[in-house]
C-alpha positions as CSV (number, residue, x, y, z in Angstrom):
1,M,-40.8,-79.3,-30.7
2,Q,-38.2,-77.0,-32.2
3,G,-37.8,-75.1,-28.9
4,L,-37.2,-78.5,-27.2
5,R,-34.5,-79.4,-29.7
6,M,-32.7,-76.0,-29.2
7,C,-32.9,-76.4,-25.4
8,T,-31.4,-79.9,-25.7
9,R,-28.5,-78.6,-27.9
10,W,-27.8,-75.7,-25.5
11,L,-27.7,-78.1,-22.5
12,G,-25.3,-80.4,-24.3
13,A,-23.0,-77.5,-25.2
14,A,-23.1,-76.1,-21.7
15,T,-22.2,-79.5,-20.1
16,R,-19.3,-80.0,-22.5
17,S,-17.9,-76.5,-21.7
18,I,-18.4,-77.2,-17.9
19,N,-16.6,-80.5,-18.2
20,K,-13.7,-78.9,-20.1
21,Q,-13.4,-76.1,-17.4
22,I,-13.4,-78.7,-14.6
23,I,-10.7,-80.8,-16.3
24,L,-8.5,-77.7,-16.9
25,L,-8.9,-76.6,-13.3
26,D,-8.0,-80.0,-12.0
27,V,-4.9,-80.1,-14.2
28,S,-3.8,-76.6,-13.3
29,R,-4.2,-77.4,-9.6
30,I,-1.9,-80.5,-10.0
31,T,0.7,-78.9,-12.3
32,G,0.4,-75.3,-11.3
33,A,0.2,-74.2,-14.9
34,S,-2.2,-71.6,-16.3
35,F,-3.2,-72.7,-19.8
36,P,-4.4,-69.4,-21.4
37,N,-1.0,-67.7,-20.8
38,D,1.5,-70.6,-21.1
39,F,0.0,-72.4,-24.1
40,H,2.4,-73.2,-26.9
41,T,2.7,-75.7,-29.7
42,T,6.5,-76.4,-29.4
43,A,7.7,-79.9,-28.4
44,A,8.1,-80.4,-24.7
45,K,11.7,-81.5,-25.1
46,A,13.6,-79.3,-27.6
47,D,17.1,-80.5,-26.7
48,D,17.5,-82.5,-29.9
49,S,16.7,-79.4,-32.1
50,F,19.5,-77.3,-30.6
51,K,23.0,-78.5,-31.5
52,I,26.0,-76.9,-29.7
53,P,28.0,-74.8,-32.3
54,H,31.6,-75.8,-32.9
55,W,32.7,-72.1,-32.9
56,L,34.5,-72.5,-29.5
57,Q,36.5,-75.5,-30.7
58,Y,38.8,-73.1,-32.6
59,N,40.2,-71.9,-29.3
60,K,41.5,-75.5,-28.6
61,K,43.2,-75.9,-32.0
62,I,47.0,-76.4,-31.8
63,Y,49.1,-75.1,-34.7
64,P,52.5,-76.4,-35.8
65,P,55.7,-74.4,-35.0
66,Q,56.6,-71.7,-37.5
67,A,59.8,-71.2,-39.3
68,L,62.1,-68.2,-38.5
69,D,61.5,-66.5,-41.8
70,E,57.7,-67.0,-41.6
71,E,55.5,-64.2,-40.5
72,P,54.4,-64.6,-36.9
73,R,50.9,-65.9,-36.5
74,K,48.5,-63.5,-34.8
75,A,46.8,-64.6,-31.6
76,F,43.0,-64.7,-31.7
77,V,40.1,-65.8,-29.6
78,C,36.6,-67.0,-30.5
79,H,33.6,-66.4,-28.3
80,M,29.9,-66.6,-28.7
81,K,26.6,-66.1,-26.8
82,S,23.9,-68.6,-27.6
83,N,20.1,-68.3,-27.6
84,I,19.7,-64.5,-27.3
85,K,16.0,-63.6,-27.2
86,Y,16.3,-61.4,-30.3
87,P,15.5,-62.1,-34.0
88,P,18.5,-62.9,-36.2
89,K,17.5,-60.4,-38.8
90,K,17.6,-57.5,-36.3
91,M,20.8,-58.7,-34.7
92,W,22.5,-58.7,-38.1
93,Y,22.6,-54.9,-38.1
94,V,24.4,-54.9,-34.8
95,A,26.9,-57.6,-35.9
96,V,27.8,-55.8,-39.1
97,L,28.4,-52.5,-37.3
98,V,31.5,-53.5,-35.4
99,R,33.3,-55.5,-38.1
100,G,36.8,-54.2,-38.6
101,M,36.8,-52.0,-35.6
102,T,39.2,-52.0,-32.6
103,V,37.8,-53.5,-29.4
104,D,37.7,-50.1,-27.7
105,E,35.9,-48.4,-30.6
106,A,33.4,-51.3,-30.9
107,I,32.5,-51.0,-27.3
108,K,32.1,-47.3,-27.6
109,Q,29.8,-47.7,-30.6
110,L,27.7,-50.4,-29.1
111,S,27.2,-48.3,-25.9
112,F,25.2,-45.7,-27.9
113,V,23.2,-48.2,-30.1
114,L,19.6,-48.2,-28.8
115,K,18.9,-51.9,-29.7
116,K,18.4,-54.8,-27.4
117,G,21.0,-56.9,-29.3
118,A,23.7,-54.2,-28.8
119,A,23.9,-55.0,-25.1
120,A,24.4,-58.7,-25.8
121,A,27.1,-58.0,-28.4
122,K,28.9,-55.6,-26.1
123,E,28.9,-58.2,-23.3
124,T,30.2,-60.9,-25.6
125,I,33.1,-58.7,-26.9
126,L,34.1,-57.8,-23.3
127,E,34.1,-61.5,-22.3
128,A,36.2,-62.3,-25.4
129,Q,38.6,-59.5,-24.5
130,Q,39.0,-60.9,-21.0
131,M,39.5,-64.4,-22.3
132,A,42.2,-63.2,-24.7
133,V,44.3,-61.7,-21.9
134,E,43.8,-64.5,-19.3
135,Q,43.8,-67.6,-21.5
136,H,45.5,-66.8,-24.8
137,N,48.6,-64.8,-23.8
138,V,47.6,-61.5,-25.3
139,E,49.7,-58.8,-23.6
140,F,47.6,-55.7,-24.1
141,K,43.8,-55.9,-24.1
142,S,43.4,-52.9,-26.2
143,N,45.6,-54.4,-29.0
144,L,42.7,-56.3,-30.4
145,W,40.3,-55.8,-33.3
146,V,37.0,-57.5,-34.4
147,A,38.0,-59.8,-37.2
148,E,34.7,-61.6,-37.5
149,S,31.2,-60.8,-36.2
150,F,28.1,-62.6,-37.4
151,V,24.8,-64.1,-36.4
152,G,23.3,-67.5,-36.5
153,K,19.7,-68.8,-36.1
154,G,18.8,-70.1,-32.7
155,M,15.7,-71.9,-31.4
156,V,12.2,-70.9,-32.5
157,Y,9.3,-71.4,-30.2
158,K,5.8,-71.4,-31.6
159,G,2.8,-70.0,-29.9
160,L,-0.8,-68.9,-30.5
161,R,-2.3,-65.4,-30.6
162,R,-6.0,-64.7,-30.3
163,H,-7.6,-63.1,-33.3
164,A,-11.1,-61.8,-34.0
165,K,-14.1,-64.2,-34.1
166,G,-12.2,-66.8,-32.0
167,R,-9.6,-67.5,-34.7
168,P,-6.0,-68.4,-33.6
169,G,-2.9,-67.0,-35.2
170,M,0.6,-68.5,-35.2
171,V,3.4,-66.6,-33.3
172,H,7.1,-67.4,-33.6
173,Y,9.5,-66.4,-30.8
174,R,12.9,-66.4,-32.4
175,Y,16.3,-66.7,-30.8
176,C,19.8,-66.1,-32.2
177,H,23.5,-66.9,-31.6
178,Y,26.1,-64.2,-31.8
179,Y,29.6,-65.1,-32.8
180,V,32.7,-62.9,-32.6
181,R,36.5,-63.4,-33.2
182,L,39.0,-61.0,-31.8
183,E,42.5,-60.9,-33.4
184,E,45.7,-59.3,-32.0
185,G,47.1,-56.3,-33.8
186,K,45.8,-53.3,-35.7
187,P,42.7,-53.6,-38.0
188,P,43.3,-53.3,-41.8
189,E,42.7,-50.0,-43.4
190,N,39.9,-51.4,-45.6
191,Y,38.1,-54.3,-44.1
192,Y,35.5,-54.6,-46.9
193,L,37.1,-55.4,-50.3
194,P,37.5,-54.0,-52.9
195,A,39.2,-51.0,-51.3
196,P,38.3,-47.5,-52.7
197,K,40.7,-46.4,-55.4
198,S,42.9,-43.3,-55.2
199,K,42.6,-40.3,-57.5
200,Q,45.5,-41.5,-59.6
201,E,44.1,-45.0,-60.0
202,M,40.7,-43.6,-61.1
203,L,42.4,-41.3,-63.6
204,D,44.5,-44.2,-65.1
205,D,41.3,-46.3,-65.4
206,W,39.5,-43.5,-67.2
207,L,42.5,-43.0,-69.6
208,T,42.6,-46.8,-70.4
209,Q,38.8,-46.8,-71.0
210,M,39.1,-43.8,-73.4
211,R,42.0,-45.4,-75.4
212,Q,40.0,-48.6,-75.9
213,R,37.2,-46.8,-77.7
214,K,36.5,-48.0,-81.2
215,I,34.4,-46.5,-84.0
216,T,32.1,-49.2,-85.4
217,S,32.5,-50.1,-89.2
218,S,35.8,-48.3,-89.5
219,L,39.1,-49.4,-90.9
């Protein structure tokens, strides 16, 4: 009797697995999709989750005329590359590297960085340089420096990875946006503030600190 019950259970499980395989085969024939490799848990339509950044709108901004005694406003151009297949945390190191550099120096440095995001950043800077000359009246393409360079979070696709004993594991495929702003002129001597002090300034600070010493419980 026990053997008959086990046989019945085995037949029921076998028929269920056969029915599932037949359904998957029929769907794959119709849609041309292979489920084991293309399976994901992200929504089919992800257009609503991705909003177009407003970074490029700064190029269309019109400024009022300047007075004769006012310092001339430097020309600049904003550019970006959206949904790069690279994690934002890894792309951050590439973006920080070129801040405050001239365009030529930034391109040289990125050419020798062995990271996937360096190629995307280099391509974005070259496109921004071309836009500055052709669309924003910059006379010399080498007279530009990287005023801003930062990363934003892009789309995240979720998937499954097979673990031991038939258990699934969640996988996140992360994308990022890279933003850059080139400004006309020479870069500042110290991009990151506060600037390092000179020898005389450090000596004056030390003298001031020594003169402010006080003996506790004295007159």
